[in-house]
C-alpha positions in Angstrom: -31.1 6.7 17.0 -28.7 4.0 15.6 -26.0 5.0 13.2 -22.6 4.0 12.0 -20.0 5.5 14.3 -16.2 5.5 14.3 -15.1 3.7 17.4 -11.4 3.8 17.0 -8.7 5.1 14.7 -5.0 4.3 13.9 -2.3 5.2 11.5 1.2 4.4 10.5 3.6 7.0 9.1 6.9 5.4 7.8 10.1 6.5 9.3 12.1 7.1 6.1 11.9 10.8 5.2 12.6 11.8 1.6 13.1 15.5 1.3 12.8 17.4 -2.0 16.6 17.8 -2.0 16.8 14.1 -2.9 15.6 15.0 -6.4 18.0 17.8 -7.1 20.3 15.6 -9.1 17.5 13.7 -10.9 17.1 13.5 -14.7 13.5 14.1 -15.7 11.7 13.3 -19.0 8.2 14.0 -20.3 5.6 11.3 -21.1 6.8 11.7 -24.7 10.3 10.8 -23.5 11.8 14.2 -24.2 14.5 15.3 -21.8 13.6 18.2 -19.5 16.7 20.5 -19.6 15.7 22.4 -16.5 18.1 21.3 -13.6 16.5 18.9 -11.1 17.0 21.5 -8.3 14.8 24.0 -10.1 12.2 21.4 -10.9 12.0 20.3 -7.2 11.7 24.0 -6.1 8.9 24.6 -8.6 7.2 21.4 -7.5 7.2 22.5 -3.9 5.7 25.9 -4.9 2.9 24.2 -6.8 2.1 21.3 -4.5 3.3 22.5 -1.1 5.1 19.1 -0.6 8.4 19.5 1.2 9.0 15.9 2.0 7.4 12.5 1.9 7.6 9.2 3.7 8.7 5.9 2.3 8.4 2.4 3.8 11.5 0.6 4.8 12.8 -2.2 2.5 11.3 -5.0 4.5 7.9 -3.4 4.8 4.9 -3.9 2.5 1.4 -2.6 2.3 0.0 -5.4 4.4 2.6 -4.9 7.1 2.1 -1.2 7.6 -1.7 -1.7 7.2 -1.6 -4.2 10.1 0.3 -1.7 12.2 -2.4 1.0 11.7 -5.2 -1.6 12.1 -3.8 -2.9 15.4 -3.8 0.7 16.9 -7.3 1.3 15.6 -8.6 -1.9 17.2 -6.9 -1.1 20.5 -8.3 2.4 20.4 -11.9 1.1 19.8 -11.8 -1.3 22.8 -13.6 -3.9 20.6 -12.6 -7.6 20.7 -10.9 -8.3 17.3 -12.9 -11.6 17.2 -16.1 -9.5 17.0 -15.1 -7.8 13.8 -17.4 -8.9 11.0 -15.6 -7.4 8.0 -12.1 -6.2 7.2 -12.2 -3.9 4.1 -8.8 -3.0 2.8 -8.4 -0.2 0.3 -5.3 -0.4 -1.8 -4.3 0.0 -5.4 -1.2 -2.1 -5.9 -1.3 -4.7 -3.1 2.0 -5.9 -1.6 5.1 -5.1 -3.7 8.4 -6.4 -2.5 11.3 -4.0 -2.6 13.3 -4.5 -5.8 10.3 -5.6 -7.8 7.4 -3.8 -9.4 4.9 -6.7 -9.4 1.7 -6.4 -7.4 0.9 -9.3 -5.1 -2.8 -9.9 -4.3 -2.5 -13.6 -3.5 -3.8 -13.7 -0.9 -5.6 -10.3 -0.6 -4.0 -7.6 1.6 -7.0 -7.8 3.9 -6.5 -11.5 4.4 -2.8 -10.9 5.2 -3.8 -8.2 7.8 -6.4 -10.5 9.3 -3.7 -13.2 9.6 -1.3 -10.8 11.3 -4.0 -9.6 13.7 -4.5 -13.3 14.7 -8.3 -13.1 14.1 -9.6 -16.7 14.0 -13.3 -16.0 13.5 -14.2 -17.4 10.1 -17.2 -15.1 9.8 -14.9 -12.1 9.8 -14.7 -11.6 6.0 -11.6 -10.0 4.7 -11.3 -8.5 1.2 -9.7 -5.6 -0.8 -11.3 -2.8 -2.8 -9.7 -0.8 -5.5 -11.1 2.6 -6.0 -8.1 4.8 -6.5 -7.2 7.4 -3.8 -10.8 7.5 -2.5 -10.6 3.9 -1.5 -10.7 4.3 2.3 -13.7 6.7 2.0 -15.4 4.2 -0.3 -14.6 1.4 2.2 -16.3 3.4 4.9 -19.3 4.1 2.7 -19.6 0.4 1.9 -19.1 -0.5 5.5 -22.0 1.8 6.5 -24.3 0.0 4.1 -23.4 -3.4 5.5 -23.8 -2.2 9.1 -27.1 -0.5 8.5 -28.7 -3.5 6.8 -27.6 -5.8 9.6 -25.0 -7.8 7.8 -22.3 -6.6 10.2 -22.0 -5.1 13.6 -18.3 -4.1 13.6 -16.0 -3.4 10.6 -12.4 -2.6 10.2 -11.6 -0.3 7.2 -8.0 0.2 6.2 -6.2 2.3 3.6 -2.6 1.2 3.0 -0.2 1.8 0.2 3.5 1.7 -0.8 3.5 3.9 -3.8 7.3 4.3 -3.6 7.5 0.8 -5.2 5.8 1.9 -8.4 7.5 5.2 -9.1 9.4 6.1 -12.2 12.3 8.1 -10.9 12.5 9.9 -14.3 9.0 11.3 -14.0 8.4 14.6 -12.2 5.1 13.4 -10.9 6.9 10.7 -8.9 7.8 13.4 -6.3 4.1 13.6 -5.3 3.7 10.0 -4.0 4.5 8.4 -0.7 3.7 5.5 1.6 1.4 5.2 4.6 -1.5 3.5 6.3 -4.6 4.5 8.2 -7.4 2.5 9.7 -10.8 2.9 11.5 -13.1 0.6 13.4 -16.8 1.3 12.7 -19.8 0.0 14.6 -23.6 0.3 14.3 -25.1 1.3 17.6 -27.2 3.8 19.5 -24.8 6.1 21.3 -27.5 8.0 23.1 -26.9 11.1 21.1 -27.1 12.2 17.4 -23.8 11.2 15.9 -22.2 9.1 13.2 -22.5 8.9 9.4 -25.3 11.3 8.3 -25.0 11.0 4.6 -22.7 9.9 1.8 -22.1 10.6 -1.9 -20.0 9.0 -4.6 -19.4 9.4 -8.4 -17.4 7.7 -11.1 -16.5 9.4 -14.4 -15.1 6.9 -16.9 -15.7 8.4 -20.4 -12.7 10.7 -21.1 -11.5 10.5 -17.5 -10.9 6.8 -17.0 -7.2 7.0 -17.8 -6.1 10.2 -16.2 -4.1 7.9 -14.0 -2.7 4.7 -15.4 0.2 2.3 -15.5 2.7 3.1 -18.3 6.3 2.6 -19.2 9.1 4.8 -17.9 9.6 8.3 -19.3 13.3 7.5 -19.9 14.2 6.6 -23.5 15.4 3.0 -23.8 13.8 1.8 -20.6 12.2 -1.7 -20.6 8.7 -1.1 -22.1 7.3 -4.1 -20.3 8.0 -2.6 -16.9 5.2 -0.2 -16.0 4.9 2.6 -13.4 2.2 4.9 -12.0 1.5 7.7 -14.5 -0.7 10.8 -14.1 -2.1 13.4 -16.5 -1.6 16.0 -13.8 -3.4 18.9 -15.4 -6.4 16.7 -16.3 -6.6 15.4 -12.7 -6.3 18.9 -11.3 -9.1 20.3 -13.5 -11.3 17.3 -12.9 -11.0 17.6 -9.1 -11.7 21.4 -9.1 -14.8 20.8 -11.2 -16.4 17.8 -9.5 -15.2 17.5 -5.8 -17.0 20.6 -4.6 -20.2 19.3 -6.2 -19.9 15.9 -4.5 -19.3 17.5 -1.1 -22.3 19.8 -1.5 -24.5 16.8 -2.6 -23.4 15.0 0.5 -24.3 18.0 2.7 -27.6 18.5 0.9 -28.5 14.8 1.7 -27.9 15.5 5.4 -30.0 18.8 5.2 -26.9 20.7 6.3 -25.0 23.7 4.9 -21.4 24.7 4.7 -21.7 26.8 7.9 -22.5 23.7 9.8 -19.1 22.1 8.9 -16.3 22.2 11.5 -13.6 20.4 9.5 -13.0 19.1 6.0 -10.8 16.1 5.8 -9.9 16.0 2.1 -7.5 13.7 0.3 -4.0 15.1 0.6 -2.9 15.2 -3.0 -1.7 18.8 -3.6 -1.9 21.8 -1.3 -3.0 24.2 -4.1 -5.5 21.8 -5.4 -7.1 21.2 -2.0 -7.3 24.9 -1.3 -8.9 25.4 -4.7 -11.5 22.7 -4.1 -12.5 24.2 -0.7 -12.6 27.7 -2.2 -15.0 26.5 -5.0 -17.1 24.6 -2.4 -17.7 27.8 -0.5 -18.5 29.7 -3.7 -21.3 27.1 -4.3 -22.9 28.6 -1.2 -22.2 32.2 -2.3 -19.4 32.7 0.2 -15.9 34.2 -0.4 -14.5 34.0 3.1 -13.2 30.6 4.3 -12.9 29.9 8.0 -9.4 29.6 9.4 -8.3 26.0 10.2 -11.3 24.5 8.4 -9.1 22.2 6.4 -6.3 20.2 8.2 -3.4 19.3 5.9 -0.5 16.9 6.1 0.6 16.8 2.4 3.5 19.2 3.1 5.3 16.6 5.4 3.8 13.3 4.3 3.2 13.6 0.6 0.3 11.8 -1.2 -0.1 8.3 0.3 -3.2 7.7 -1.7 -5.8 5.7 0.3 -4.0 6.5 3.6 -4.2 10.3 3.6 -7.7 10.8 4.9 -7.8 8.2 7.7 -4.3 9.2 8.8 -5.1 12.9 8.9 -8.4 12.2 10.8 -6.5 10.0 13.3 -4.0 12.7 14.0 -6.6 15.4 14.5 -8.8 13.2 16.6 -5.8 12.4 18.9 -4.6 15.9 19.1 -1.4 15.3 17.1 -2.2 17.9 14.5 -1.4 21.4 15.7 -4.1 24.1 15.6 -6.8 21.5 14.9 -9.3 19.7 17.2 -12.7 18.1 17.0 -15.4 17.7 19.7 -18.6 15.9 20.2 -21.3 17.3 18.0 -18.9 18.7 15.3 -19.8 18.1 11.7 -16.9 16.9 9.6 -16.6 16.0 5.9 -14.4 13.2 4.5 -13.8 13.6 0.8 -11.5 12.2 -1.8 -10.7 12.0 -5.5 -8.6 9.7 -7.6 -8.0 7.1 -10.3 -11.2 5.9 -12.0 -11.9 8.8 -12.0 -13.7 8.5 -8.7 -15.0 11.0 -6.1 -16.8 10.4 -2.8 -17.7 12.2 0.4 -19.1 11.4 3.9 -20.8 13.8 6.2 -20.2 12.7 9.8 -21.2 14.1 13.2 -18.5 13.5 15.9 
């Protein structure tokens, strides 16, 4: 049986560590530009209690999304053993493109995927490189899109990358800025008969854009008197939290239903690393959809505590680390069923059911 399979994985975690202590002296304001009188240290401590995030990673001054994306892609290609010239598509999930340190202007000319192809030295003109913008679920959506191209014969090998430098679009006077980080993850996918039943079994995706479209948006700084023409990433945190709890479990169950599988068949759930409490809540509600209260230990690997929320990079990075034995207490083996799932700006949700 021929299916889309993951042939190689790679990731890049920036070296700069920004601990919560960094925000102890920060001055925070609400979206309504009202000063928050609570000391920064207390805000940071409460933030850690709610999100589980203790530190995050930022790219160095000279690095941009295309650079760290290239580093992750290079490792994924080497891991796959596939000739780079035989890659038919490079799909790069990103939300802000390249942003030079000291500016807040997105640069998509050329596309991040084109820059990565250039850095990889791929000369094949039939290797089509392009970006997709789908919020934090971008890498998962890129893999879903890749699966469609592979199954219909329009490609044999694809490279799907998620790369972001959210540290360049943060409002330092906004509490939510503590969530975000930088990073890159990549996978090489191929359509082939491996001689056993493995690969992508099913997918599911949803977009809610009535009331939900602007739960995440670009807006001016929370600080009074700041330049209103300079915009930063903004989030209606409570709305996003409630949205994810309501819809992500449904999307994952839909994906499993399409594969004729149940929750007891799942070995690991690789969910977008946005917030520890949120992810735990999503998995708890997922199991309740199956009438279950007990959640297996180690079902959900997590990296948000040390890496923060690097948007499109969280899922492929986490999978790369578990696949290569980097993540303690977690391993996957041939035949295991795993779920990739994400939620983010749009608002968008998606999921992939995959047999290792």
